[in-house]
N, C-alpha and C positions, 0 to 999 in steps of 0.2 A: 455386502449390505447387511446391516444388523437385524433385518427383519426375518431372515431365514438362514438356515445352516447348510442344507443340502439343496443344490440348484442343478438345473438341467438346461443346456443350450440346444435349441431345436433349429435345424436347418432343413428347408424343403424347397425344391425347385422343379420346374418343368412338369407341372400338373395343375389340376384344379383344386380348389379348397374344399370340395365336397368330401366328406368322410374323414376329415382331419380331426383327431382328438388330441388335445394337448394334455400332458401330464400336469399334476397339480403344482409342482415346484419349478416352473419355467422361469428362468431369469433372462434369457436372451432368445428372441424369436427372429428367424431370418427366412423370408419368403422371396424367392427370385423366380420370376416367370410362373407364378401361381395365379392363374387367371381368375379374376373376380371383378365384376363391374362396380360393386358397392360394398364397402367394408362395414360390417356390423360389430358390435361389442362382443357378440358370441364367437366371432371368428378369432378373437385375440385372447379370450379369457378361458382357462380350463373349465370344462363343464362340471366338474366335481366340486368346485369352490365358488363362492360368491364374489371373490375378489382375487387379486393376484399381486405378487411382489415383483413383477417383471420390471426390468430397468432398461431394456433395449429392444426396439422393434425395427426391423428392416423389411420393407415391402416394396421391391423394385421390379420394374418391367412386368407388371401384372395387369395392365389395362384398367386400373382403378379410375373411375370417373368422378367420384365424390366421396365425402365423408359425412357421417351423421353427427348430430350434436352429442350423442351418447357413445361415440366410438371408443373413447378412452375413459368412460365414466368409472370403470372398475380398475383402472390402472393408475392409481394415484402416485405411484413411486417411479414412474418412467423418467429416465434421464436422457435417452437417446432415441430419436425418431427419424427414420429415413424412408420417405415415400417418393423418392426420385424416379425419373423415367417412367411416369404414368401419364394419365390423361385427365388429371384433376383440373377442373375449370373454375371451381368455386369452393371456398372453405367457410363453414359456419363460424360466426364470431365467437361463440362460447365453447368450441370444441376442445380447446386446450386450457380452459380456466381452472380445472382441478389439478393440473400437472404443475404443481409449485416447485418440483425438483428438476424440471426439464432444463438440460444444459445444451443439447445439440438438436437443431431442427433443420432437416434437409428436404426441401421441396423443389429441387433442381429438375429441369427438363419436364415441365408440365405445361398446362395451358392456362395458367393464372393470368388474369388481366387486371385485377384489383384485389386488394386485401381489406378486410374489415378493420376499422380503426382500433377496435378493442380486442383484436385477435390475441395479442400477447400482453394483456393487461396485468396478469398475475405472475408472469414469468420473470421474477426478480433475479433468478440465478442463470438465466440464459446467457451462454458465452459464445455460441456459434450459430449463425443463421445463414443458410444457403438458399437463395432465390434465383439462381442463374438459369438461363435458357427458358424463360417464360415470355409473356407478352405484356409485361408491366410497362406502362407509359410514364409513370412517375416513381419517385423513390419511396413513397408511402412512409415517410420518416415518422409520422405520428404513430405508426404501428409498433415500432421498436424503440421509440423514444423513452419508454418507461423501463427498458432493460438496462439497468445501471452497470451490469457487469459484462456487457457485450464486448467481445474481443475480435471476432471475425464477422464481417458483413460482405456477402457476395451478391452483387446485383449485376453481374456481367451478362452479356448476350441477351439483353432486353431491348426495348425500344424507347428508352428514356431520352428525352430531348432537352430537358432543362432542369436545372437545380434551383428551387425557389430562393429568393433573397433572404427570407425569414427562416430558412432551414438551418438547423444546427445538428451536426452529427453527435453521436454519443462520445463524450470525452474519453471513455475507456477503450475505444477502438484501437486495435493494434494492426489489423489487416483490413483494407478497404479496396474492393475490386469493382471498378466501374467501366472496365474495358468492353469493347464491342457493343457500344450503344450509339446514340445519335447526339451526343452532347456537343454544344457549340460554345456558348458563353457561360463561363463559370464565375459566380460572384467572387470578388477579391477576398472577402473574409469568410468564405465557406469552410475553410480548413483551419480557422484561427483557434478553435477549441481542442484540436486533436494533438495534444502535447505528448501522447503516448503512441502515436501512429508510427509503425515501422515499415509497412509495405503499402504502397499506393500504386495502383495500376489504372492508367487512363488511356491505354492503347486503343487504336482503331476507333477514334472519335474525330471530331473537327474542332478541337479546343484551341483557343487563342491564348498564348502564354503572356502573362503580365509580370511586372517586376515583383509585386507583393503577393503573388498567388501562393508560394510555398515558404514564405519567410518565417512563419511561426512553427513550422514542422521540425522542431529541434531534435526529435528522436527518429526521424525518417532514415531508413537504411536502404530501401529499394524503391526506385522510381522508374516507371515504364511509361514513356511518351511516344512510342513508335506509331507511325502511320496516323498522324494527326494533321497533316498538311501544314506543318509549321515552317515558315520561310525565314523567320528571324528570331533569334533568342536574345533577349536583353542581357547585357553583360552582368547584371546583378540578380538575375532571376533565381539562381541557386545559392545566393549569398548566405542564407540562414541555415542551410542544410549541412551543418558541421559534422554529422555522423553518417553522411551518405556513403554507401559502399557499392551500390550497383546503380548505374545510370544507362538507360537505353533511349536514344533519340534517333534511332534508325528509321528508314523509310519515310523521311521528311525532306521536302525540297529546300534544305538549308544549303546555301552556297558559301557562306562565310561564317567561321566560328571565331569569336573574339578570343584573343590570347589570354584575357583575364576572366574568361567565363568560369573556370574552375579554380580560382585562386584561393577560395576558402574551403574547398573540398579535398583536403590533403589525405583523408582516410579512404578515398575512392579506390576500390579494388577491381571493379569491372566497368569498362567503358565501351559502349557499342555505338559506332558511327557508321554502320553499313548502309548501303543504298541511299546515299545522299548526293548532293551536287557540289560538295566541297572539292576544291582543286589544290588546296595547300594546307598542311598542318604545321603550325609553328612550334618551335622548340619550347617556348615559354608556356604553351598550353599544357604540355605533358611533363615539363620539368618539375612542376609543383606536386605532382601525384607521387608521393614518396612510397605508397603501399600498393601501387598498381600491379595487378596480377594478370588481367585479361584485357587485351586491346584488339577490338574487332573493327576494322575499317575496310571490309570487303565490299565488292560490287559498287565501288565508287568510280564510275567510268571517267570522271574528270580529274581524279586525284593524280597529280603528276609529280609533286615534290613533298618530301617530309624532311624537315630540318633535323640536323644531327643534334641530339641532346644527350646529356649525361648527368645523372644525379646519384646521390649516395645509395638510394634504394632501387635504382633501376635494375639491379641484378635480380630482383624478385619477380620480374616479368616471366610468366610461364607459358602463356598462350598468346600468339600474335597471328592475326589473320589479315593479310594485305592482298588477298587474291582478287583477280578480276578487276584491276584498276588500270591506270594509265601510267604506271611507273616504268621508267627505262633504266634507272640506276638503282642498285640495291641501297636501301637506306643505311647510312653509316652508323646509326644508333644501335643497330643489331650487333655490331662488333663488340659492344661493351657488355653484352648480356651473357651471363654464365649459367643461368638456371632455366633456360628455355626448354620446355617439354614438347611443344608443338609449334611449328612455323609453317604457315601456308602462304606461298608466293606465286602460285600458278595463276595463269590467266593474264599476265602482264607481258609487254613487249620489251624484254630485257636486252640491253646492249652490253655485250661482253667487252669491257675495257679494263684498263688498269685501276679505274676507280672502284671496281668490284673485285680486285685481286685479293683483298683481305678475306673474302668469303671462303676461299679454298682452305685456309688454315682454320677458320672458325668452324666450317662444316666437318672437318676431320675430328673435332672435339665434340660435335653434337650431331652425329650421324642419325640418331633416333628422332631428331626433331623434325626433319623434312622427310615426308613419306613419298612424295611424288618427285620424279626427276625434273630438273629445270632446264629450259632451252633458251638459246639466244634468238636474235631476230631472224637468223637464217636456219632455224631448226637444228642448230648445232647444240651438242651437249655443253651446258654452261661450265661445268667443272673442268672438262677437258680443254675447252677454249681458254679459260682463265689461266690454266697451268701453262699453256703454250705461249702466253704473252710475255714480252720482254720489257718489263717495267723497271725504271731506274729512279733512284732517289735523287732529288735536286742537289746540284753542287754548283759552286760559284765559277763563272767563266770570265767575267770582266767586272771589276769593281775598283773604285777609287777609295782607298782606305783613309788617306789623310790629304787634306787640301788646304792651302793657305791662299786666301782670296783677298782682293782689294775691296775697300769700302765702296758701296753703290755700284758694284759690278754685277753682270749677269752670269749666273752659274748654272750648269747642268750636271746633276749627280747621276751617275750610271751604276746600275746593279743588275747584272745579267747572270741568269742561272740556266743550267741545262738539266733536263730530266724527262722521263717518259711516264705519264703524259706531261705536257708542258705545265710548269708550276704557275700559280698565281702569285703576284708580288704585292706586298703590303709595306708601305712606308710609314714610319713613326718619326715625327720631327721633334726638336727640342721644345717647341712652343705648344705641344700637345695635339697637333693635327695628325690625323690618320688618313692615308690615301690607299685605295684598293685598286689593283689592276688585275683583271681576269683574262687569262689567255683563252678560256672557254666560257662563252656566255651562258652555257647551260650548266655551269658548275653548281653543285649542291653542297659546297663546303659550309662549315658552320658560320662563315662570315658573308655568305652570298646574299643574305637578306639585308646587309648593311648598305647604307648609302655610299657613294663613291668617295666622298670626303666628309669626315665628321670628327668630332672631338672624342675625348675619352668616355664621355657619358652618352655616346651614340647620337648626340645632337648634330644635325647636319649644318654645314657652313658653306658659304659661297667662295669660289676661287678668287684669289686676289693676286698677290705677287708670286705666290708659290703655286705651280701648276704641275699636273701629272701628264706626261706625254703618252702617245699611243704605244710606244715600245716599252713602257714601264719606267722610263727615266723621270727624274724630278728636276724641274726647272725653277730657278729662283731669280727673279728680276729685282735689280737695285738692292743688293745684299746689305742688310742693316746689322746692327750689333746684336739684336735679339735673335737673328738667324744663325748665329754662331753656336756650335754645340755638337752633340752626337746624333747622327741620323741612323736609324735602325732599318735594315732591309730584310724582310722575311719572305722566303720562297716556300710554297706549300703545294704539294700534289698528293694524290691518294696513297702513294707509297711512303712518303716521308716529308720532311721539311728541313730547311737550312736557313741560317741566319748570318747576316753580315752587318758590320758597323762602319760608318764613315764619319770621320771627325772633321768638322769645318771650323777653321779659325781665321781671323782677320790678320792681314799683313802688319808687321810692327812699324813699318814706315808710315803707314796710315795713322797709327796712334801718335807717332812723333809729329807728323804734320798737324794733326788735330791739336796737340798740346801747344805748338808754336802759334797756331792760329788763335787759340783761346787766349794766350797771353797778349797777343797783339790787340785783339778785340777788347780785352779787359782794360788795357792801358789806354786805349783810345777813348773808351767810355769814361774813364776817370778824368782824363784831361778835358773832355768836352763838358763834363759836369762842373769842373772848376772854372772853366772859362765862362760858362753861363752864369755862375754865381757872381763872378767878378764884374761882369757886364751889368748885372742887375743892381749891384751895390753902387756902381758908378752912376747909373741913371738916377737912382734914388737920391744920391748926394747932389747932383746937379739940380734936381727939382727943388730941393730944400733951399739951395742957394738962391735960386731965382724966385722964391716965394710962390710957387705954383701949387704947393700941396699943404700950406699952413692951415688954411681954413678947413680944408678937408680932413686934415689930421686931427684938428680939434673936435670935429664932429665924430670922428671915429673914436677918439678917446672918451668923449661924453657917452657915446653908445656903449662903449666897453664898461664904463663905470656903472651905467644904468643896468647893464646885464649882470654885473657883479652884485649890485645891490638887490636886484630882483632874485638873484640866485640865493643870496644870504637870507632874504625874507622867506623864500619858499622852504629853505632848509630849516629855518627856525620854526615855521608853521608845521612842517612835517615832524620835527622833533617833539613839539608840544603835543601834536595829535597822537603821535606814537606813545608818548608818556601817558596820556589820558587813556588810550586804549589798553595799555598794559595795566594801569590801575583798575580799570573796569573789569578786565579779565581776572585779575587777582581777587577783587571783591566777589565777583560771580563764583569763582572757584571756591572761595572761603564759605560763601553761602551754601553752595551745593554740598560741600563736605559736611558742614554743620547739619544740613537737612538730612543727609544720608546717615549721619551719626545718630540724630534724634530718632529717625525711622528705625534704625537698627536696634537702638535701645528699647523703643516701644515694642518692636517685634519680640525681642528677648524677654521683656516683661510679660507680654501676652503668653509666650511659650512657657515661662516659669509658672504663671498663674494656671495655665492649662495643665501643667504637670502636677501642681498641688491639687487641683480639682480632681484629676485622674487618680492620684494617690488616695485622696479622701474617698472617692467613689469605690475604688478597689478595696479599701479597708472596710467600708460599709458593707459591700457585697460579701466580703470574706466573713465578717461578723455575723451577717444574716445567715450565711451558709452554715457556720458553726452552730448557731442557735437552732436552725432547722434540723441539722443532723442530731443535735442533742435531744430535741423533742422527739424525733423519729426513734432514736435509740431508747429513750425513756418509755415511749408508747409501746415499742416492740417488747421491751422487757416486761412492762405491765401486762400486756396481752399474753405473753408467753407464760407468765406466772399464773394468770387467771385460768388459762387453758389447762395448765398442769394441775392446778388445784381442783378444777372441776373434773378433770380426768381421774385423779386419785379418788375423789369423792364418789363418782359413779362406779368405779371399779370396786371400791369397798362396799358400796350399797348392794351391788350385784352379788358379791361374795357372801355377804351376810344373808341376803335373801336365799341364796343356794343352801347355806348352812341350815337356815330355818326349815327349808323344805326337807332336807336330809333328816333333821331331828323329828319332823312330823312323820316321815315314812318309818323311822325306827320305832317311835311310840305306837304307830298304827300296827306295825308288825308284832310288837310285844302284846298289844291288846288282843289282836286276833289270835295269837298263839295261846294266850290264857283262855280266851273264849272257847277255842277249839278243845283245849284240855277239859274245860268244864263240861262241854257238850259230850265229849267222849266218856267222861266219868258218869254222866247221867243216863247214858244209853243202856239198854238191857244187856246183860252179860252174855246171853245166848247169841244175840246178833253180833256182838264183837267177837265172840269166839268163832262163829262161823266165818266171819270175814278174815279173822286172823288165821284161820285154818285153811285159807285159800278156797273156801266153798262159795264165796259170794262172787267170784269171777272178776275181781279187780285186777288190773294190769300191774305188772311190776314196774317199779320206779327206782331211780337211783337214790331217791330220798328215803323210801321205806325199805326195811329189811324183813326177812322171812322168819327170823327167830321170834317165838311167841313171848319169851321172857323179856326180851329187850325191845319189843315193838313200840311201846310208848316212848321210850328213850330215843329210839332211832328216828321216830317221826319228828319229835321235837328237835333232835340234833340236825336232821336233814334240812328242816325248814330254816333253822338258824344259820346253817352254812350258806344256803341259797340267799338269804337276806343280807348276810355280811358281804357276800360277793357283789350283790347289786349296790350296796351302800358304798363299797370301796370304789366301784366304777363311777358312781355319781359324785363322790367327793374327791376324785383324782384332780390335783391342781392343773395337770396338763389339759384335762377336759374342760375345766373352768376357764383356763387361759385361752383355750382354743375358741370357746364361745365368745370370749371377750374380743379376741383378735378379729373375729368376723365382723365386729362392729366398727364403725368409723372412729378413727383416733382423734377426730376433731369434735369439739363440743360447742354447740351453739347455745348461748344462754337463753333460757326460757323461764316460764313461771316456776319451774321446779327449783331454780336457784333461789327463789324467794319463798319456797314452801317451808312449812314447819319442820320438815325432816332434813334440814340443811346440816352440814357438819357441826355447826355450833349448837343448834337445838338438840341434835342427837346426843351430843356430849352431856347436855343438861339432863336429858331423860335418863341417861345411864347413871347419873349421880342420884337421881330421885327414886328410881325403881330398882328392884333386885335384878340380879344378873339373869335369873331364870324363874319365870312364873308361869302359872297355868291359868287359863281362862275359866270362866264359869262353865260348869258342866264337863270339865276335863276329867280324865281318869284319875281315880284314887284307889289305893289297895282295899279300902274298907267298903267301897261302894258295890252295888250289885252289878254283876257283869251285864245283865240284860238291860239295866238302866243307864249303862255308860254310853256316852255319845260315840257315834261312829267316827272313826278316823280314816274313812275311805277318801278316794281322790276328790270327791265332791265336797268334803269337809274342809278342804284347804282354802283359805281366804284368797281368791285371785283378785288381782288389782285390775279392775276393768278400765279405769282411767289412768293407769300407770304410764308415765312417759317412757319407760323402758319398753322397747318394741318386742322384747322376748316374752314378757308375761302380760299378755292381753287376751282375756277370755270374756265370754259373755256371762251374763248374770247367772245363768243356770249352771255354769261350770262344765257344760258338755261341749259347746262349740268354742274352740280357741283359735287364735290366729298368731302367726309368726311373720310379722311384716305384712306382706301382701298375700302370703299363702295361709290357708286355713287347714286345720287338722281336727280330727275327732278324738275325743278322749277315749282311750281303750275301755272296753266294757268291764274288764277286771278291776278298773279303778273307779268305776262309777258308783253311785250310791247303792248301798245294799238294801234289799227289800225285806230281809229277814231280821235285821238288827236296827236299832235306832241310830239315826245319824247325829253327828255333832252339830251344834247350832252354827249356821252359816251367817256370814256377814251380808247385810243388805245395803242398798244404795244409800240409805239414810245414815248407816253406820260409818260410811266412808266420807273422807273430806274431799273437797274439790280437787285437790292436788294429788289424790290417790293414796294418801297415807292412812295408817290404821287409826281407828277411833281412840278417843282418850281412854286411858286405862289399859290399852292393849299395846304392849311394847313390841318392837320388831323382833326381839329375841324370844318372845313368849310363844307357846304352842297354841 
């Protein structure tokens, strides 16, 4: 889990929950037999934390009777909850609502009778739900219908008696367990939406199977129907289960299993038919199961015969259980198996005869397959008894290989074979009839289920001229030509088989007599026809001579002429009608072709117009796009130029203002230096000498030196060095640029752009005024030092309404602001009280835009 890095798994069992303290980083909590009647949130969450990243809780066999609504309130990341084998009788509807990550919920073996319909309302990720061994009387499908990813649903061992018709299971289900309930009638379409279902368990109910119940379960692999009281299985009830691998229909009173029941289940690997009432297993039932691995037909006390079958994949059978049945002869199909790992045959009344002689050789190659020794009907060891038998392969004793018979004679064909046990005889005639003669009525050969007389396609026929006698001979009454040919006689017993052929032909004298008789009959017929024709002509001639047929002849001639005329008229009418119809069809075809051509041309024209319209619209859109892009580009270029120009203007303005202030400080420094010199010159010499002689107690400074001869010079020189240092720091371009960089690089046009101090107006002022001027009252060398204006910090003309946020001060010059922060002017730079100040600017001397008054240039002091 990504919510924590170090986790602890806690397991506790066989105690009470009193005194249990959980560490703060618990990821898995397992309580087994930790008695507590009611679970609180404090029992599951560490006491040192307000929440927990726990993902798994197991609380089994602890006598829990109920849960509170806040049991899992602080465990929002839980993915696995197991409260099985407790006494929970009721669950609050909102107890799991905050567990959106829950994947597995196990409430097996409790006392639940009903679930709240909104119990799993928010569990979109729930994949496994176990509700077995409770007292649920209905499926409560509305509880988990909202769980779109549910894979396993276990409702077994409850008291569910009916599935509602309107119910629909989750389509995502892969495992559905409904065994050990009280189900009787299941709606035909209840499983129609389960296209991903792989395991379905309906055992131990009372279900009635219908043809369409499992038809749409295309992905089903395991189906358990045991102990449901099923008496009959429809032959097509498993038709849609093409992927079925395990089928269990044991413990049902089924007496007949249709041979086509599993015709579409060729992938079946396990077939369980134990504890039923079936008495016979046909070869066609098992022959289609090409991948069969396990065959369990045990405890079928009526099962007496299993037909021999052999198919290409029969060697894959590994487990066969035929124990406790009514079999007397070992099934012959076992002799074909090579990969059997376990064979159970005990509990049957085996008869040790030559029919089971093959088992000796087979068992020698598969000694590990049979765990228990087998006995015969007299409690004799089967293997020893079979070895002592004297079994012989069939061989011919009396046969008629070639016979020449007369036509319509009665014939008896004899085919006698000797062998131990007595072989069964099969006749195959040239006409395709097959006759079976069984010396042992209890034979289980692979043809024992065939009718006594049938054709090649096993279709039974009724005896006619050809009959099978009791001793195995074939009797033919009134031999005909189609009876001639090769007759095949096959003798079969459990040890081997033998074949004999008998050729039956008709005597040549018979053919000669037939030819003479045919010639005589043909000649007689020809002569009789000629005589009849001659007699007829003679009679007709006599009638004409006597005039008996003249009038009648005329009438016949007239009718013949009328018939010919009517015939010609009808042919003419039909010909004309046919011509008209052909002409109409041609005209209709021509009209249809012309209509289709016009329609096609019209469609082509419309398509062409639409194409032109589309091209025009595309060109118009493209031109509009280019125009808009050009306008945007021009506008962007103009705005960028404007911003760049204003930026350069503001930067130059700030630089000039800084230069002006530097010049003011420099002039103020010179003025104060001269004033200081004048004051020092006017002071009494005694006072200066005492101070210079270190008698006045002044402190040493790096600016003043102790030499008396050079005191004045050192004072002036130290002050000058200090001022130059301060000026260099103030005029450093890096400092100025740093101040500018702190400002926004974007400029928003304001009234300042329209002020008189714009770049163009400033250029005009530069042309009209001198580069450097001094205002009235400024310092001049000839003026009196005491009358000179002060150049202290208060004498600097601050721009109260200046748009530049750096230089905004109050009118008094003492309170200044820098943006939103205010600062105090240092006392060393405030107005001097001992010297006259320079004239300051007033509000009336300033313009609205914050520029200097007329006559006062930006570069003037």
